[in-house]
C-alpha atoms as one frame of an Amber mdcrd trajectory, in Angstrom:
protein
 159.559  39.230 182.950 162.537  38.177 180.933 163.536  40.418 178.050 162.229
  38.798 174.834 165.022  37.095 172.863 166.450  39.424 170.261 164.623  42.461
 171.660 167.740  44.659 171.547 169.274  43.131 168.429 169.672  45.916 165.893
 168.327  48.570 168.266 170.153  51.878 168.128 170.786  52.756 171.741 172.226
  55.860 173.401 173.702  55.351 176.877 174.533  58.455 178.905 176.888  57.893
 181.813 178.495  55.119 179.791 181.804  55.289 181.684 180.150  54.780 185.072
 179.901  51.442 186.829 176.297  50.780 185.761 176.695  52.443 182.372 179.722
  50.305 181.487 177.912  47.147 182.569 174.827  48.114 180.554 176.909  48.854
 177.447 178.606  45.466 177.742 175.246  43.698 178.054 173.688  45.620 175.144
 176.618  44.804 172.878 176.217  41.127 173.732 172.513  41.500 172.850 173.331
  42.771 169.366 172.508  46.442 169.883 174.219  49.315 168.090 175.433  51.373
 171.038 176.297  55.059 171.201 178.105  56.144 174.374 178.038  59.719 175.620
 181.451  60.370 177.177 182.407  63.636 178.833 185.938  62.759 179.952 188.161
  59.970 178.659 189.236  57.775 181.567 191.119  54.641 180.525 190.639  53.128
 184.004 186.864  52.826 183.582 185.417  49.489 182.530 184.197  50.906 179.217
 187.853  51.318 178.249 189.494  48.503 180.225 187.104  45.921 178.757 187.720
  47.092 175.195 183.986  47.781 174.727 184.809  51.365 173.775 186.137  50.001
 170.472 182.741  48.480 169.677 180.619  51.571 170.297 180.198  54.971 168.703
 181.514  57.594 171.123 179.943  61.040 171.344 182.172  63.431 173.276 180.329
  66.080 175.235 178.318  66.960 178.315 174.715  66.442 179.306 174.488  70.175
 179.873 174.845  70.760 176.109 171.535  70.151 174.330 173.251  70.310 170.934
 175.457  67.353 171.833 172.458  65.232 172.727 170.557  66.203 169.580 173.647
  65.372 167.529 173.838  61.940 169.131 170.154  61.202 168.532 170.014  62.479
 164.959 173.414  61.399 163.686 172.929  57.826 164.887 169.161  57.441 164.489
 168.673  56.583 168.155 165.493  54.703 169.063 166.273  53.851 172.705 167.860
  56.040 175.376 169.193  54.864 178.722 169.839  58.014 180.740 172.283  57.019
 183.464 174.537  60.089 183.310 174.652  62.049 186.567 176.787  63.361 189.381
 176.178  60.352 191.596 178.073  60.963 194.841 176.094  62.286 197.817 179.157
  63.889 199.423 180.092  65.720 196.224 176.519  67.002 195.953 176.765  68.393
 199.479 179.998  70.217 198.647 179.134  71.227 195.057 175.363  71.606 194.696
 175.453  73.771 191.559 177.539  71.241 189.637 175.177  68.496 190.794 172.046
  70.430 189.778 173.521  71.254 186.372 174.391  67.626 185.628 171.388  65.915
 187.199 168.555  68.355 186.496 169.633  70.273 183.416 171.172  67.152 181.961
 167.913  65.254 182.399 165.674  67.852 180.777 168.119  68.053 177.868 167.865
  64.281 177.343 164.086  64.498 177.503 163.918  67.551 175.233 166.162  65.949
 172.618 163.896  62.896 172.736 160.763  65.061 172.422 162.140  67.017 169.475
 162.979  63.787 167.675 159.950  61.724 168.622 159.987  60.285 165.103 163.159
  58.423 166.134 163.075  57.878 169.891 160.670  55.163 171.012 161.949  54.560
 174.547 163.650  56.596 177.279 164.683  55.005 180.581 165.639  57.500 183.285
 167.794  56.222 186.143 166.430  57.882 189.247 167.151  56.693 192.786 165.536
  55.811 196.086 167.132  59.088 197.249 164.381  60.927 195.342 161.936  60.017
 198.117 163.736  61.912 200.867 162.996  61.050 204.497 159.586  59.465 205.143
 157.814  56.215 206.023 159.499  52.986 204.944 159.598  51.028 202.778 159.214
  53.550 199.989 156.560  52.642 197.447 156.031  54.276 194.066 153.051  56.105
 195.580 155.274  57.779 198.179 155.788  61.498 197.473 159.142  62.775 196.248
 160.472  64.762 199.199 164.163  65.329 198.554 165.680  67.965 200.849 169.467
  67.750 200.563 171.186  68.571 197.239 171.573  65.041 195.844 168.068  64.017
 196.868 166.585  67.185 195.375 168.425  66.645 192.095 166.943  63.146 191.805
 163.444  64.284 192.842 163.548  66.963 190.135 164.892  64.631 187.443 162.201
  62.104 188.291 159.429  64.701 188.080 160.795  66.051 184.787 160.512  62.585
 183.275 156.903  62.321 184.418 156.215  65.819 183.059 157.487  64.940 179.590
 155.393  61.802 179.479 152.139  63.361 180.644 152.550  66.571 178.622 154.240
  65.372 175.432 153.638  61.603 175.568 157.374  60.977 175.597 157.765  57.179
 176.010 159.674  57.287 179.279 159.854  55.085 182.369 161.754  55.681 185.600
 163.939  53.283 187.577 164.419  54.000 191.277 167.173  51.708 192.514 168.730
  51.337 195.912 172.510  51.580 196.367 174.118  49.824 193.395 177.435  48.008
 193.830 179.612  45.740 191.739 182.638  45.499 189.476 184.060  48.679 188.018
 183.136  51.164 190.756 186.156  53.295 191.653 184.274  55.803 193.776 186.131
  54.830 196.921 183.887  56.951 199.137 181.153  54.369 198.549 180.852  51.611
 201.117 181.462  48.461 199.082 184.436  49.483 196.902 186.032  51.499 199.699
 185.777  48.654 202.199 187.053  46.045 199.748 190.037  48.222 198.839 190.883
  48.805 202.490 190.696  45.106 203.346 192.802  44.159 200.314 195.446  46.665
 201.376 195.433  45.739 205.051 193.604  48.807 206.392 190.640  49.247 208.655
 187.721  50.625 206.607 186.533  54.097 207.592 182.780  54.386 208.196 181.510
  57.948 207.847 178.161  57.303 209.581 177.512  55.612 212.908 177.315  52.311
 211.062 173.600  51.851 211.691 172.315  53.505 208.495 170.053  51.077 206.611
 170.097  50.774 202.821 169.095  48.547 199.936 172.117  47.124 198.123 171.480
  46.173 194.487 174.033  44.204 192.486 174.971  45.913 189.232 173.888  42.945
 187.106 170.428  43.088 188.687 170.268  46.837 188.003 171.123  46.241 184.332
 168.369  43.642 184.066 165.936  46.120 185.657 166.696  48.810 183.077 166.381
  46.337 180.219 163.078  44.966 181.553 161.667  48.492 181.701 162.791  49.254
 178.153 161.318  46.017 176.819 157.935  46.850 178.369 157.768  50.560 177.465
 154.872  50.083 175.018 152.576  48.911 177.819 150.138  51.420 179.316 151.006
  50.268 182.849 154.720  50.957 182.257 155.066  54.116 180.129 155.189  57.205
 182.323 155.532  55.099 185.476 158.234  54.737 188.104 159.426  51.390 189.434
 161.443  50.612 192.558 164.222  48.050 192.335 165.737  46.611 195.499 166.950
  43.239 196.747 164.365  42.871 199.549 167.171  42.556 202.100 168.039  46.012
 203.467 171.120  45.997 205.672 173.004  48.320 207.977 176.418  49.616 207.000
 178.059  47.484 209.688 176.210  44.379 208.469 177.600  44.932 204.972 181.087
  45.417 206.394 180.679  42.199 208.407 179.693  40.326 205.231 182.841  41.564
 203.514 184.985  40.744 206.555 183.700  37.168 206.488 184.122  36.692 202.740
 187.603  38.241 202.762 188.776  36.712 206.073 189.421  40.161 207.546 187.902
  39.916 211.022 191.213  41.322 212.333 190.433  44.659 210.659 187.462  46.168
 212.532 185.828  49.241 210.981 186.829  52.735 212.098 183.431  54.353 212.805
 183.709  58.159 212.531 180.022  59.215 212.705 180.720  62.491 210.863 178.593
  62.133 207.728 176.597  65.096 206.397 173.485  65.383 204.248 172.472  61.717
 204.349 169.221  60.140 205.511 169.753  57.375 208.098 167.343  54.776 206.718
 166.251  54.220 203.118 164.861  51.129 201.432 162.170  50.361 198.884 159.388
  47.935 198.166 159.906  46.227 194.797 156.391  44.782 194.735 155.312  46.779
 191.660 158.348  45.615 189.670 157.577  42.010 190.624 153.891  42.304 189.830
 154.036  44.338 186.607 157.437  43.425 185.161 158.065  40.050 186.736 161.447
  41.392 187.869 163.280  40.349 190.990 166.921  40.347 192.016 168.622  37.182
 190.743 171.860  37.383 192.713 172.175  36.513 196.385 174.308  38.912 198.390
 177.163  36.494 199.072 177.369  35.523 195.398 177.293  39.149 194.274 179.869
  40.269 196.837 182.157  37.341 195.989 182.093  38.323 192.282 182.745  41.937
 193.239 185.673  41.058 195.504 187.204  38.917 192.750 187.047  41.849 190.337
 188.873  44.159 192.766 191.537  41.528 193.476 192.233  41.377 189.753 192.039
  45.158 189.399 194.656  45.866 192.066 196.799  42.841 191.281 199.220  41.080
 193.618 201.571  44.077 193.787 199.033  46.157 195.728 197.010  43.564 197.642
 198.139  43.543 201.252 200.221  46.708 200.880 199.233  49.497 203.273 198.899
  53.055 202.053 198.537  52.476 198.312 195.465  53.651 196.414
């Protein structure tokens, strides 16, 4: 399903996590669609795409944290929000392993505050999209389908399982118009979380270093280009009035799960870096070896499918990082 022309024009949209990679890309797309966008920003970071692109000057900024219900109610009421994209979260698996309380506060408490603010102001809010994750499924039979149970065990997985179930609770108990997006690993321009595979590997190749692989290199994942993730969220929002969408979860993947070493090999080929073999450490903690989803429901119900081939998406991503680092840092060892 393509989003109907003009669907977001004039909509008053709150985006949590607006400084993140996906949040920044979604804000940019919504602005181009004519939406009035409110961005929840906890910390000002001029290196994020929201600021670097200049989009921050076209949005209303609410300063505050997801953990503060008053901040969210202020955003909804002050700006007459009708659509909420809840992308805000602590999104790094390694950080969750080291700091579970911080992760639970942001991902669980933050989610029920978004949902509660939407419930309290149901006269305004007509759509809530909650960004969950394939990590919510935990370790079980593959591919994950939307009928698979949510079996998170490690801190990040548990935080996403809980957030996902909270969204379902608010729909079934209070009829909150919410839908849930469970994406695979999202990559693309603007991601400066260097512990993630794609940005970390690209940075290392650009600066003449061997990329460090924390796992044994055989972990299998879905890899979803950020532009495809944005289209998934928008498709869900456009269909929220349908009975087969509201209160439901949808998986979004690219139907081409790959091992870590396969992704590194793709980047080596595209960046002509075969002389820089990966440094495989095999010391990762709190991660499930194999995770990938079936996107059949999204195809059948929403008409959604990934539009970007992996080489095209990776080439666009590499070009962004080349521009980000600039010629002064490309090929220079040791800089970050």
